[in-house]
N, CA, C and O of each residue as an XYZ file, in Angstrom:
852
protein
N      -3.636    -20.845     13.494
C      -4.262    -19.957     12.512
C      -5.633    -20.500     12.130
O      -5.728    -21.663     11.739
N      -6.706    -19.702     12.226
C      -8.036    -20.166     11.814
C      -8.035    -20.646     10.368
O      -7.330    -20.096      9.522
N      -8.823    -21.670     10.094
C      -8.774    -22.298      8.775
C      -9.171    -21.343      7.648
O      -8.574    -21.393      6.573
N     -10.163    -20.474      7.868
C     -10.578    -19.546      6.809
C      -9.466    -18.555      6.484
O      -9.256    -18.197      5.325
N      -8.764    -18.121      7.514
C      -7.653    -17.189      7.314
C      -6.525    -17.876      6.554
O      -5.929    -17.290      5.650
N      -6.237    -19.117      6.924
C      -5.204    -19.883      6.227
C      -5.590    -20.082      4.760
O      -4.756    -19.927      3.868
N      -6.853    -20.424      4.515
C      -7.321    -20.618      3.138
C      -7.178    -19.333      2.337
O      -6.766    -19.359      1.177
N      -7.518    -18.208      2.960
C      -7.413    -16.914      2.277
C      -5.971    -16.598      1.906
O      -5.690    -16.262      0.756
N      -5.056    -16.700      2.864
C      -3.662    -16.332      2.586
C      -3.038    -17.264      1.550
O      -2.259    -16.816      0.709
N      -3.367    -18.545      1.600
C      -2.826    -19.482      0.625
C      -3.354    -19.184     -0.776
O      -2.622    -19.278     -1.761
N      -4.626    -18.825     -0.851
C      -5.219    -18.520     -2.153
C      -4.598    -17.258     -2.753
O      -4.306    -17.222     -3.948
N      -4.398    -16.235     -1.941
C      -3.769    -15.011     -2.430
C      -2.329    -15.296     -2.861
O      -1.870    -14.780     -3.880
N      -1.624    -16.109     -2.094
C      -0.254    -16.471     -2.447
C      -0.200    -17.137     -3.823
O       0.669    -16.818     -4.634
N      -1.129    -18.065     -4.086
C      -1.164    -18.736     -5.390
C      -1.403    -17.724     -6.509
O      -0.760    -17.784     -7.557
N      -2.322    -16.804     -6.280
C      -2.659    -15.825     -7.308
C      -1.485    -14.897     -7.594
O      -1.267    -14.512     -8.742
N      -0.738    -14.537     -6.574
C       0.395    -13.632     -6.758
C       1.522    -14.272     -7.552
O       2.387    -13.567     -8.072
N       1.528    -15.595     -7.653
C       2.547    -16.288     -8.446
C       2.244    -16.217     -9.943
O       3.138    -16.395    -10.771
N       0.993    -15.957    -10.283
C       0.589    -15.934    -11.687
C       0.647    -14.541    -12.281
O       1.163    -13.621    -11.646
N       0.125    -14.366    -13.489
C       0.089    -13.035    -14.107
C      -0.728    -12.069    -13.249
O      -1.791    -12.424    -12.741
N      -0.225    -10.860    -13.097
C      -0.891     -9.859    -12.273
C      -1.715     -8.900    -13.139
O      -1.428     -8.741    -14.326
N      -2.725     -8.268    -12.563
C      -3.527     -7.297    -13.328
C      -2.683     -6.145    -13.863
O      -2.943     -5.646    -14.958
N      -1.670     -5.716    -13.100
C      -0.706     -4.737    -13.582
C      -1.247     -3.343    -13.815
O      -2.147     -2.879    -13.116
N      -0.670     -2.676    -14.827
C      -0.939     -1.261    -15.068
C      -2.415     -0.932    -15.283
O      -2.887      0.063    -14.732
N      -3.175     -1.724    -16.063
C      -4.593     -1.373    -16.238
C      -5.340     -1.286    -14.909
O      -6.206     -0.429    -14.731
N      -5.005     -2.164    -13.994
C      -5.632     -2.135    -12.672
C      -5.181     -0.901    -11.898
O      -6.005     -0.203    -11.306
N      -3.888     -0.632    -11.900
C      -3.378      0.538    -11.190
C      -3.992      1.829    -11.721
O      -4.315      2.729    -10.945
N      -4.153      1.921    -13.030
C      -4.607      3.161    -13.645
C      -6.057      3.497    -13.323
O      -6.480      4.637    -13.516
N      -6.811      2.544    -12.846
C      -8.195      2.830    -12.461
C      -8.266      3.842    -11.315
O      -9.280      4.516    -11.139
N      -7.180      3.944    -10.536
C      -7.170      4.876     -9.411
C      -6.167      6.003     -9.614
O      -5.808      6.693     -8.660
N      -5.715      6.195    -10.840
C      -4.744      7.252    -11.124
C      -5.444      8.605    -11.207
O      -6.602      8.693    -11.614
N      -4.735      9.643    -10.820
C      -5.261     10.987    -11.016
C      -5.295     11.278    -12.514
O      -4.627     10.607    -13.301
N      -6.073     12.277    -12.896
C      -6.179     12.609    -14.312
C      -4.818     12.985    -14.888
O      -4.493     12.618    -16.017
N      -4.026     13.715    -14.112
C      -2.699     14.109    -14.576
C      -1.845     12.881    -14.856
O      -1.148     12.823    -15.869
N      -1.898     11.901    -13.963
C      -1.113     10.678    -14.133
C      -1.641      9.871    -15.313
O      -0.865      9.336    -16.106
N      -2.958      9.786    -15.424
C      -3.560      8.987    -16.491
C      -3.195      9.527    -17.872
O      -3.036      8.757    -18.819
N      -3.063     10.844    -17.987
C      -2.776     11.454    -19.285
C      -1.350     11.172    -19.758
O      -1.091     11.166    -20.962
N      -0.422     10.939    -18.827
C       0.970     10.775    -19.235
C       1.530      9.383    -19.025
O       2.656      9.112    -19.442
N       0.772      8.477    -18.382
C       1.389      7.215    -17.977
C       1.810      6.352    -19.151
O       2.798      5.623    -19.058
N       1.080      6.421    -20.251
C       1.461      5.623    -21.407
C       2.823      5.989    -21.961
O       3.477      5.174    -22.611
N       3.253      7.231    -21.701
C       4.546      7.697    -22.196
C       5.613      7.706    -21.102
O       6.765      8.051    -21.362
N       5.237      7.334    -19.894
C       6.163      7.459    -18.775
C       7.201      6.348    -18.788
O       6.870      5.171    -18.928
N       8.455      6.738    -18.639
C       9.537      5.782    -18.516
C      10.204      5.968    -17.155
O      10.308      7.084    -16.645
N      10.648      4.865    -16.587
C      11.308      4.934    -15.279
C      12.733      5.431    -15.492
O      13.497      4.803    -16.225
N      13.106      6.546    -14.867
C      14.471      7.054    -15.042
C      15.510      6.097    -14.478
O      15.231      5.324    -13.561
N      16.710      6.160    -15.038
C      17.776      5.278    -14.581
C      18.172      5.550    -13.135
O      18.671      4.663    -12.442
N      17.946      6.786    -12.684
C      18.336      7.123    -11.317
C      17.211      6.946    -10.302
O      17.330      7.385     -9.158
N      16.108      6.298    -10.721
C      15.002      6.061     -9.785
C      15.473      5.177     -8.630
O      16.193      4.200     -8.840
N      15.064      5.524     -7.417
C      15.417      4.728     -6.246
C      14.397      3.611     -6.045
O      13.199      3.803     -6.255
N      14.885      2.452     -5.639
C      13.985      1.342     -5.345
C      13.424      1.488     -3.927
O      14.107      1.949     -3.013
N      12.168      1.084     -3.775
C      11.517      1.134     -2.473
C      10.561     -0.039     -2.342
O      10.088     -0.591     -3.336
N      10.287     -0.405     -1.106
C       9.333     -1.482     -0.835
C       8.344     -1.054      0.221
O       8.716     -0.436      1.219
N       7.081     -1.384      0.003
C       6.050     -1.151      1.013
C       5.413     -2.488      1.365
O       5.472     -3.436      0.583
N       4.811     -2.560      2.534
C       4.219     -3.821      2.997
C       2.714     -3.700      3.101
O       2.186     -2.812      3.771
N       2.032     -4.614      2.423
C       0.587     -4.783      2.576
C       0.413     -5.992      3.489
O       0.639     -7.130      3.079
N       0.013     -5.737      4.718
C       0.015     -6.773      5.753
C      -1.403     -7.177      6.125
O      -2.233     -6.335      6.468
N      -1.670     -8.481      6.052
C      -2.939     -9.028      6.534
C      -2.768     -9.504      7.972
O      -1.739    -10.079      8.326
N      -3.778     -9.263      8.789
C      -3.833     -9.855     10.128
C      -5.285     -9.920     10.573
O      -6.137     -9.183     10.077
N      -5.550    -10.808     11.512
C      -6.910    -10.977     12.025
C      -7.122    -10.136     13.274
O      -6.300    -10.142     14.191
N      -8.229     -9.418     13.298
C      -8.628     -8.645     14.476
C     -10.148     -8.680     14.549
O     -10.829     -8.318     13.590
N     -10.674     -9.114     15.682
C     -12.126     -9.234     15.849
C     -12.735    -10.100     14.743
O     -13.805     -9.792     14.217
N     -12.040    -11.182     14.402
C     -12.485    -12.146     13.394
C     -12.589    -11.554     11.991
O     -13.255    -12.126     11.128
N     -11.947    -10.431     11.758
C     -11.924     -9.830     10.426
C     -10.477     -9.611      9.988
O      -9.615     -9.270     10.798
N     -10.228     -9.812      8.694
C      -8.911     -9.531      8.158
C      -8.751     -8.017      8.029
O      -9.618     -7.341      7.475
N      -7.649     -7.495      8.538
C      -7.354     -6.066      8.482
C      -6.063     -5.814      7.714
O      -5.241     -6.713      7.536
N      -5.902     -4.563      7.261
C      -4.657     -4.067      6.675
C      -4.313     -2.758      7.372
O      -5.180     -1.894      7.502
N      -3.065     -2.585      7.825
C      -2.692     -1.305      8.435
C      -2.141     -0.313      7.402
O      -1.371     -0.676      6.514
N      -2.553      0.928      7.545
C      -2.002      2.038      6.783
C      -1.391      3.023      7.777
O      -1.696      2.989      8.969
N      -0.539      3.885      7.278
C      -0.030      4.944      8.130
C      -0.444      6.288      7.552
O      -0.547      6.449      6.336
N      -0.681      7.246      8.430
C      -0.859      8.625      8.000
C       0.425      9.356      8.356
O       0.810      9.425      9.523
N       1.075      9.894      7.348
C       2.357     10.534      7.569
C       2.188     11.907      8.216
O       1.173     12.580      8.033
N       3.193     12.297      8.967
C       3.188     13.616      9.585
C       3.183     14.708      8.524
O       3.574     14.482      7.378
N       2.739     15.883      8.918
C       2.835     17.049      8.047
C       4.291     17.499      8.009
O       4.930     17.648      9.051
N       4.812     17.713      6.802
C       6.195     18.167      6.653
C       6.334     18.821      5.282
O       5.463     18.647      4.430
N       7.399     19.561      5.053
C       7.575     20.198      3.742
C       8.037     19.186      2.703
O       9.219     19.150      2.361
N       7.133     18.371      2.204
C       7.503     17.338      1.242
C       6.304     16.892      0.434
O       5.171     17.283      0.716
N       6.561     16.059     -0.584
C       5.512     15.693     -1.539
C       4.469     14.754     -0.958
O       3.350     14.698     -1.468
N       4.803     14.013      0.098
C       3.847     13.044      0.650
C       3.344     13.462      2.033
O       2.855     12.629      2.797
N       3.463     14.738      2.347
C       3.047     15.253      3.648
C       1.588     14.943      3.940
O       0.706     15.242      3.135
N       1.337     14.334      5.107
C      -0.025     14.096      5.572
C      -0.789     13.019      4.829
O      -1.972     12.816      5.104
N      -0.164     12.329      3.910
C      -0.885     11.338      3.116
C      -1.013     10.004      3.847
O      -0.223      9.678      4.733
N      -2.023      9.249      3.453
C      -2.215      7.884      3.947
C      -1.490      6.941      2.997
O      -1.662      7.029      1.781
N      -0.684      6.043      3.544
C       0.103      5.142      2.700
C       0.316      3.815      3.410
O      -0.043      3.649      4.576
N       0.907      2.875      2.686
C       1.387      1.651      3.312
C       2.710      1.957      4.003
O       3.438      2.842      3.554
N       3.041      1.255      5.079
C       4.372      1.430      5.657
C       5.436      0.935      4.691
O       5.223     -0.036      3.965
N       6.566      1.598      4.687
C       7.647      1.185      3.800
C       8.577      2.336      3.507
O       8.413      3.433      4.041
N       9.554      2.085      2.656
C      10.527      3.119      2.336
C      11.600      2.616      1.397
O      11.448      1.567      0.770
N      12.688      3.366      1.301
C      13.720      3.111      0.319
C      14.645      1.947      0.650
O      14.941      1.663      1.810
N      15.088      1.287     -0.416
C      16.061      0.191     -0.291
C      17.380      0.743      0.225
O      17.789      1.847     -0.134
N      18.044     -0.044      1.077
C      19.360      0.314      1.589
C      20.336     -0.819      1.290
O      19.920     -1.970      1.154
N      21.633     -0.507      1.184
C      22.623     -1.531      0.809
C      22.611     -2.767      1.696
O      22.978     -3.847      1.234
N      22.205     -2.646      2.939
C      22.188     -3.810      3.811
C      20.999     -4.730      3.607
O      20.951     -5.809      4.198
N      20.028     -4.327      2.775
C      18.833     -5.141      2.539
C      19.140     -6.259      1.548
O      19.717     -6.013      0.489
N      18.760     -7.473      1.888
C      19.013     -8.612      1.004
C      18.244     -8.491     -0.306
O      18.749     -8.866     -1.364
N      17.026     -7.967     -0.234
C      16.182     -7.781     -1.407
C      15.081     -6.794     -1.044
O      15.074     -6.239      0.055
N      14.154     -6.576     -1.970
C      13.116     -5.569     -1.745
C      12.116     -6.026     -0.687
O      11.480     -5.195     -0.038
N      11.970     -7.332     -0.506
C      11.117     -7.832      0.570
C      11.717     -7.456      1.914
O      11.006     -7.029      2.824
N      13.031     -7.617      2.033
C      13.713     -7.223      3.268
C      13.552     -5.731      3.532
O      13.412     -5.309      4.680
N      13.572     -4.931      2.461
C      13.371     -3.489      2.601
C      12.006     -3.191      3.200
O      11.890     -2.414      4.148
N      10.970     -3.813      2.640
C       9.607     -3.557      3.115
C       9.446     -3.970      4.577
O       8.815     -3.258      5.359
N      10.010     -5.109      4.944
C       9.887     -5.586      6.321
C      10.663     -4.694      7.291
O      10.170     -4.367      8.371
N      11.868     -4.305      6.903
C      12.681     -3.443      7.766
C      12.014     -2.085      7.976
O      11.906     -1.597      9.101
N      11.573     -1.491      6.880
C      10.948     -0.174      6.982
C       9.653     -0.222      7.796
O       9.352      0.708      8.544
N       8.895     -1.304      7.649
C       7.670     -1.438      8.430
C       7.977     -1.543      9.913
O       7.294     -0.941     10.741
N       9.009     -2.311     10.245
C       9.415     -2.424     11.648
C       9.859     -1.061     12.189
O       9.534     -0.698     13.319
N      10.596     -0.323     11.382
C      11.072      0.983     11.832
C       9.942      1.993     11.984
O       9.964      2.823     12.893
N       8.954      1.924     11.091
C       7.891      2.935     11.095
C       6.774      2.638     12.081
O       6.264      3.551     12.731
N       6.383      1.359     12.203
C       5.238      1.074     13.075
C       5.502     -0.052     14.079
O       4.581     -0.507     14.757
N       6.756     -0.501     14.174
C       7.147     -1.385     15.263
C       6.787     -2.843     15.143
O       6.862     -3.570     16.134
N       6.391     -3.307     13.948
C       6.050     -4.723     13.783
C       7.330     -5.534     13.592
O       8.084     -5.291     12.650
N       7.569     -6.475     14.462
C       8.749     -7.349     14.373
C       8.732     -8.081     13.038
O       7.805     -8.839     12.753
N       9.750     -7.855     12.223
C       9.776     -8.451     10.880
C       9.761     -9.971     10.906
O       9.331    -10.603      9.941
N      10.226    -10.563     11.999
C      10.255    -12.033     12.079
C       8.859    -12.619     12.222
O       8.674    -13.822     12.040
N       7.873    -11.788     12.544
C       6.497    -12.258     12.714
C       5.694    -12.210     11.417
O       4.552    -12.668     11.370
N       6.297    -11.653     10.363
C       5.596    -11.477      9.091
C       6.037    -12.549      8.102
O       7.232    -12.782      7.919
N       5.067    -13.197      7.468
C       5.341    -14.180      6.423
C       5.021    -13.564      5.063
O       3.846    -13.375      4.749
N       6.020    -13.245      4.250
C       5.748    -12.714      2.913
C       5.148    -13.798      2.016
O       5.556    -14.957      2.079
N       4.179    -13.416      1.182
C       3.547    -14.390      0.290
C       3.597    -13.971     -1.176
O       3.100    -14.692     -2.040
N       4.185    -12.827     -1.462
C       4.297    -12.425     -2.864
C       4.410    -10.924     -3.019
O       4.485    -10.175     -2.044
N       4.420    -10.506     -4.279
C       4.562     -9.090     -4.611
C       3.548     -8.704     -5.676
O       3.153     -9.524     -6.505
N       3.136     -7.447     -5.642
C       2.312     -6.882     -6.699
C       3.225     -6.199     -7.723
O       4.449     -6.234     -7.596
N       2.629     -5.593     -8.715
C       3.398     -4.940     -9.773
C       4.124     -3.703     -9.246
O       3.613     -3.002     -8.372
N       5.302     -3.443     -9.776
C       6.027     -2.231     -9.425
C       5.242     -1.006     -9.890
O       4.450     -1.073    -10.830
N       5.482      0.111     -9.208
C       4.831      1.364     -9.585
C       5.828      2.507     -9.398
O       6.411      2.667     -8.325
N       6.014      3.288    -10.443
C       6.918      4.427    -10.358
C       6.164      5.648     -9.842
O       5.059      5.944    -10.295
N       6.771      6.350     -8.893
C       6.164      7.538     -8.299
C       7.026      8.741     -8.671
O       8.066      8.966     -8.051
N       6.613      9.513     -9.665
C       7.453     10.617    -10.162
C       7.840     11.670     -9.122
O       9.004     12.066     -9.090
N       6.914     12.148     -8.261
C       7.306     13.235     -7.346
C       8.482     12.893     -6.436
O       9.277     13.767     -6.092
N       8.596     11.623     -6.045
C       9.693     11.221     -5.156
C      10.758     10.400     -5.867
O      11.765     10.030     -5.263
N      10.539     10.110     -7.163
C      11.488      9.339     -7.971
C      11.755      7.952     -7.388
O      12.885      7.464     -7.428
N      10.707      7.316     -6.845
C      10.818      5.969     -6.306
C      10.129      4.970     -7.231
O       9.043      5.234     -7.745
N      10.766      3.828     -7.436
C      10.130      2.682     -8.075
C       9.749      1.729     -6.956
O      10.609      1.092     -6.347
N       8.456      1.638     -6.691
C       7.970      0.958     -5.487
C       7.458     -0.439     -5.800
O       6.704     -0.640     -6.751
N       7.880     -1.403     -4.983
C       7.356     -2.764     -5.054
C       6.479     -3.014     -3.839
O       6.964     -2.958     -2.709
N       5.175     -3.292     -4.052
C       4.309     -3.656     -2.925
C       4.501     -5.131     -2.568
O       4.258     -6.014     -3.390
N       4.933     -5.383     -1.354
C       5.123     -6.739     -0.833
C       3.887     -7.110     -0.019
O       3.416     -6.321      0.800
N       3.371     -8.299     -0.245
C       2.182     -8.771      0.469
C       2.602     -9.832      1.477
O       3.377    -10.733      1.155
N       2.089     -9.722      2.696
C       2.416    -10.691      3.731
C       1.306    -10.790      4.756
O       0.325    -10.048      4.707
N       1.475    -11.713      5.680
C       0.485    -11.862      6.749
C       1.197    -12.182      8.057
O       2.367    -12.566      8.070
N       0.479    -12.018      9.137
C       1.000    -12.423     10.442
C      -0.128    -13.012     11.257
O      -1.301    -12.738     11.002
N       0.226    -13.822     12.235
C      -0.740    -14.378     13.182
C      -0.810    -13.445     14.384
O       0.209    -12.915     14.825
N      -1.979    -13.251     14.895
C      -2.143    -12.358     16.027
C      -2.324    -10.916     15.595
O      -2.157    -10.585     14.421
N      -2.667    -10.058     16.547
C      -2.893     -8.637     16.291
C      -1.585     -7.886     16.546
O      -0.975     -8.065     17.600
N      -1.146     -7.056     15.609
C       0.116     -6.329     15.808
C       0.056     -5.371     16.998
O      -0.987     -4.785     17.288
N       1.172     -5.225     17.669
C       1.323     -4.205     18.712
C       2.044     -3.027     18.067
O       3.274     -2.991     18.033
N       1.295     -2.084     17.568
C       1.877     -0.981     16.813
C       2.651     -0.027     17.724
O       2.215      0.303     18.827
N       3.803      0.399     17.230
C       4.610      1.408     17.914
C       5.061      2.421     16.865
O       6.179      2.336     16.358
N       4.193      3.380     16.539
C       4.519      4.331     15.467
C       5.751      5.165     15.792
O       5.946      5.610     16.923
N       6.567      5.361     14.778
C       7.726      6.237     14.881
C       7.230      7.687     14.850
O       6.747      8.131     13.808
N       7.329      8.437     15.945
C       6.680      9.747     16.027
C       7.195     10.779     15.036
O       6.460     11.698     14.677
N       8.432     10.652     14.588
C       8.970     11.637     13.654
C       8.437     11.444     12.234
O       8.491     12.365     11.418
N       7.922     10.244     11.940
C       7.450      9.962     10.586
C       5.949      9.700     10.507
O       5.307     10.048      9.515
N       5.389      9.088     11.550
C       4.019      8.588     11.488
C       3.114      9.343     12.447
O       3.371      9.396     13.650
N       2.055      9.923     11.904
C       1.075     10.613     12.730
C       0.160      9.607     13.425
O      -0.142      9.746     14.611
N      -0.282      8.581     12.669
C      -1.139      7.551     13.253
C      -1.146      6.316     12.374
O      -0.826      6.376     11.186
N      -1.521      5.183     12.983
C      -1.769      3.940     12.246
C      -3.272      3.814     12.050
O      -4.048      4.008     12.986
N      -3.674      3.490     10.831
C      -5.093      3.352     10.495
C      -5.350      1.891     10.149
O      -4.802      1.382      9.172
N      -6.167      1.220     10.930
C      -6.486     -0.184     10.698
C      -7.806     -0.271      9.928
O      -8.840      0.206     10.396
N      -7.757     -0.878      8.756
C      -8.939     -0.942      7.895
C      -9.316     -2.400      7.629
O      -8.481     -3.167      7.149
N     -10.548     -2.798      7.928
C     -10.974     -4.155      7.570
C     -10.942     -4.354      6.060
O     -11.398     -3.495      5.305
N     -10.409     -5.482      5.624
C     -10.333     -5.771      4.197
C     -11.715     -5.725      3.555
O     -11.857     -5.296      2.409
N     -12.717     -6.160      4.277
C     -14.085     -6.172      3.748
C     -14.517     -4.782      3.292
O     -15.227     -4.647      2.295
N     -14.091     -3.747      4.021
C     -14.450     -2.375      3.643
C     -13.778     -1.976      2.339
O     -14.379     -1.281      1.519
N     -12.553     -2.404      2.143
C     -11.824     -2.054      0.929
C     -12.378     -2.776     -0.299
O     -12.273     -2.277     -1.419
N     -12.961     -3.942     -0.082
C     -13.519     -4.721     -1.189
C     -14.922     -4.263     -1.573
O     -15.411     -4.611     -2.648
N     -15.571     -3.491     -0.711
C     -16.947     -3.052     -0.972
C     -16.973     -2.035     -2.113
O     -16.110     -1.160     -2.172
N     -17.948     -2.135     -3.021
C     -18.024     -1.184     -4.148
C     -18.089      0.273     -3.700
O     -17.558      1.149     -4.383
N     -18.720      0.540     -2.583
C     -18.870      1.930     -2.140
C     -17.582      2.501     -1.549
O     -17.529      3.684     -1.210
N     -16.547      1.674     -1.422
C     -15.279      2.180     -0.879
C     -14.591      3.126     -1.853
O     -13.836      4.005     -1.438
N     -14.847      2.952     -3.141
C     -14.206      3.795     -4.153
C     -15.087      4.994     -4.447
O     -16.254      4.856     -4.817
N     -14.507      6.172     -4.275
C     -15.246      7.416     -4.486
C     -14.364      8.410     -5.220
O     -13.204      8.125     -5.520
N     -14.915      9.561     -5.501
C     -14.137     10.680     -6.015
C     -14.223     11.804     -4.988
O     -15.315     12.212     -4.592
N     -13.076     12.295     -4.564
C     -13.030     13.328     -3.535
C     -12.166     14.489     -4.010
O     -11.247     14.314     -4.810
N     -12.477     15.664     -3.507
C     -11.645     16.829     -3.769
C     -10.655     16.976     -2.630
O     -11.043     17.000     -1.462
N      -9.392     17.074     -2.962
C      -8.354     17.167     -1.946
C      -7.496     18.409     -2.208
O      -7.459     18.936     -3.320
N      -6.819     18.852     -1.169
C      -5.878     19.953     -1.285
C      -4.471     19.389     -1.325
O      -4.043     18.724     -0.382
N      -3.742     19.647     -2.412
C      -2.368     19.152     -2.502
C      -1.352     20.259     -2.218
O      -0.229     19.984     -1.795
N      -1.748     21.497     -2.449
C      -0.987     22.673     -2.054
C      -1.996     23.692     -1.532
O      -3.189     23.546     -1.798
N      -1.562     24.717     -0.801
C      -2.517     25.683     -0.257
C      -3.485     26.261     -1.282
O      -4.630     26.568     -0.950
N      -3.033     26.411     -2.529
C      -3.887     27.017     -3.554
C      -4.245     26.048     -4.688
O      -4.700     26.477     -5.747
N      -4.040     24.738     -4.468
C      -4.336     23.747     -5.511
C      -5.219     22.648     -4.946
O      -4.855     21.960     -3.992
N      -6.399     22.498     -5.564
C      -7.318     21.425     -5.181
C      -7.601     20.557     -6.404
O      -7.737     21.056     -7.521
N      -7.688     19.243     -6.170
C      -7.935     18.297     -7.244
C      -9.040     17.329     -6.860
O      -9.193     16.976     -5.690
N      -9.813     16.900     -7.861
C     -10.719     15.780     -7.660
C      -9.979     14.519     -8.045
O      -9.441     14.415     -9.147
N      -9.953     13.550     -7.128
C      -9.172     12.339     -7.372
C     -10.008     11.106     -7.047
O     -10.854     11.155     -6.154
N      -9.779      9.980     -7.773
C     -10.374      8.718     -7.356
C      -9.669      8.245     -6.101
O      -8.458      8.420     -5.967
N     -10.400      7.653     -5.192
C      -9.788      7.250     -3.925
C     -10.589      6.143     -3.264
O     -11.747      5.899     -3.605
N      -9.948      5.477     -2.309
C     -10.648      4.618     -1.361
C     -10.954      5.486     -0.143
O     -10.062      6.132      0.408
N     -12.203      5.497      0.264
C     -12.603      6.327      1.399
C     -13.030      5.399      2.534
O     -14.105      4.799      2.491
N     -12.167      5.289      3.557
C     -12.395      4.358      4.653
C     -12.033      5.031      5.975
O     -11.050      5.768      6.053
N     -12.818      4.779      6.998
C     -12.537      5.346      8.326
C     -12.331      6.858      8.265
O     -11.499      7.419      8.978
N     -13.108      7.500      7.397
C     -13.019      8.953      7.197
C     -11.657      9.386      6.665
O     -11.292     10.557      6.767
N     -10.908      8.449      6.102
C      -9.598      8.752      5.540
C      -9.625      8.574      4.022
O     -10.246      7.646      3.503
N      -8.945      9.475      3.326
C      -8.859      9.416      1.869
C      -7.543      8.748      1.474
O      -6.466      9.262      1.773
N      -7.636      7.600      0.801
C      -6.456      6.881      0.308
C      -6.413      7.087     -1.197
O      -7.232      6.537     -1.934
N      -5.453      7.880     -1.645
C      -5.409      8.246     -3.060
C      -3.979      8.128     -3.594
O      -3.059      7.725     -2.882
N      -3.826      8.492     -4.871
C      -2.495      8.496     -5.466
C      -1.907      7.102     -5.613
O      -2.622      6.141     -5.897
N      -0.594      7.002     -5.417
C       0.111      5.739     -5.635
C      -0.407      4.634     -4.723
O      -0.502      3.481     -5.142
N      -0.745      4.977     -3.470
C      -1.238      3.950     -2.546
C      -2.554      3.365     -3.038
O      -2.762      2.154     -2.968
N      -3.445      4.223     -3.537
C      -4.717      3.738     -4.082
C      -4.490      2.890     -5.324
O      -5.211      1.918     -5.547
N      -3.495      3.246     -6.139
C      -3.207      2.470     -7.348
C      -2.722      1.066     -6.984
O      -3.136      0.086     -7.604
N      -1.851      0.968     -5.986
C      -1.377     -0.343     -5.535
C      -2.506     -1.140     -4.891
O      -2.637     -2.344     -5.110
N      -3.316     -0.451     -4.093
C      -4.418     -1.105     -3.405
C      -5.449     -1.640     -4.397
O      -6.041     -2.697     -4.176
N      -5.661     -0.908     -5.485
C      -6.628     -1.359     -6.492
C      -6.185     -2.678     -7.121
O      -7.009     -3.557     -7.374
N      -4.880     -2.814     -7.375
C      -4.405     -4.080     -7.934
C      -4.604     -5.222     -6.936
O      -4.973     -6.330     -7.325
N      -4.359     -4.955     -5.655
C      -4.599     -5.977     -4.646
C      -6.068     -6.407     -4.637
O      -6.381     -7.597     -4.615
N      -6.956     -5.417     -4.654
C      -8.397     -5.723     -4.665
C      -8.764     -6.565     -5.879
O      -9.545     -7.510     -5.769
N      -8.199     -6.223     -7.044
C      -8.498     -7.003     -8.256
C      -7.957     -8.424     -8.143
O      -8.611     -9.365     -8.592
N      -6.785     -8.597     -7.557
C      -6.230     -9.939     -7.341
C      -7.168    -10.761     -6.463
O      -7.481    -11.909     -6.780
N      -7.610    -10.170     -5.365
C      -8.479    -10.885     -4.435
C      -9.818    -11.208     -5.095
O     -10.320    -12.323     -4.955
N     -10.395    -10.258     -5.803
C     -11.696    -10.490     -6.430
C     -11.616    -11.547     -7.513
O     -12.567    -12.304     -7.706
N     -10.505    -11.612     -8.221
C     -10.334    -12.652     -9.228
C     -10.236    -14.032     -8.585
O     -10.716    -15.027     -9.127
N      -9.603    -14.063     -7.416
C      -9.398    -15.349     -6.748
C     -10.666    -15.846     -6.090
O     -10.909    -17.052     -6.039
N     -11.483    -14.926     -5.584
C     -12.637    -15.363     -4.813
C     -13.953    -14.971     -5.448
O     -15.016    -15.275     -4.906
């Protein structure tokens, strides 16, 4: 492992052990609808647990993070850009195991090649009733992606440097239903709009990294 990459992952791991930026950081990328109600939002008792993986890897001497663009389907997250991951299952030892298993199933990354280094703050997603834990990890080498065709339209590889740049955060108008358009805060990278819960989790990661470095 190159020394700069090792230094980066170790530093992020240390930061994830301490107090996290949490809700104030997440809310910077919340939609107006979410921002208006989040102070009163409570996680329902029947919320399902889920884990997503924020994975660092080196490609062309740059640290990258993979996202997935979901297939179009009749559902709340149709066509959205997100981290790989999904719901906890009884066979999962913990939420980290959930994130690793789901990532392997969705984009083919062997879970044994991923080293988890910590977790970000949980985030409740009302439309799907999931309480999501973002798991942070890294791997050596470039992943050989094998997207699951029934769930994943494509894998989007984004250099971390682009996500940390001030110009990465924009406001875009998106279509959420055929007759409903919203202006939302988002990360705009590789001509892809990363908004909603994924942007909220990503914002906390960016704040963690910026605080550390």
